[in-house]
Every structure is written in C-alpha cells, then in structure tokens.
Steps between C-alpha positions, in 0.01 A plus 500: 500500500449295189500130597590379151802731489613378842459137390695556179772675698514209745559263209769734370665518843499122518659477158768753593583298812536175307709661224727660760537170684595324177745777405673493838520119492673516162732782609611300805652240266721756323842643588514748787553815289220415260272403789551831683443704184189296417359541851558876490325526162213282624462722807497816288239351268282404796530847654401661170207261458375558854530876448292480184240286677486738796453795266203332324237494775423373848307192382784401268754534780283306745442218251870485411601472865236236575604292199868519582429430869280196447712333234801385710302285748281357223810426290666320793181300561487392134865394507443296819202324343709412195772353721246296696336363186841421345607285796427130453223378724578220738267202508495259790 
C-alpha cells in the first residue's frame, strides 16, 4: 500500500464530503422539485465517483474512506470552535 496515495485519497475524500455538504445545503433552500432532482443527480455523481475510486486500487479506496470518515467530526469541531470564539466573553 502506497502511503502517499492513501494520504492524497484521504484529502480527496475530505474534499468530496465538504463539496457534497455544501451542495446539499444549497439544494435544501430551493423548491421541492428542483431539490429532489438535484439530490438525485448528486447521489448519482457520488456513486460514480466512489465506483471509480474503488476501481483504482485498495490504497486509494482506503484513503478515500478514511478521509470521508474523519472529515465530519473534524468539521463539526471546527464549527463549534468558531461559535465559541464568536460569542462575546463575559467579564465580571
């Protein structure tokens, strides 16, 4: 297993997660018919992308899964830190 390939794939998996999250957030603001069509197209694109990644090699697939799996909790942690730092501090 090539470690550099797995690391690059993890970064790619992370990017795919964040792009998908952004796309779904934008689609949720649209009308119902457009939202459903957009979600179906997003799902098809993700299935095709995952199929291509799985066809590449085992290290690519492993890195992709690790990157996509680690990104959501890290993303939530970053958002919580931003909210905490944005709140005004109380002085007594």
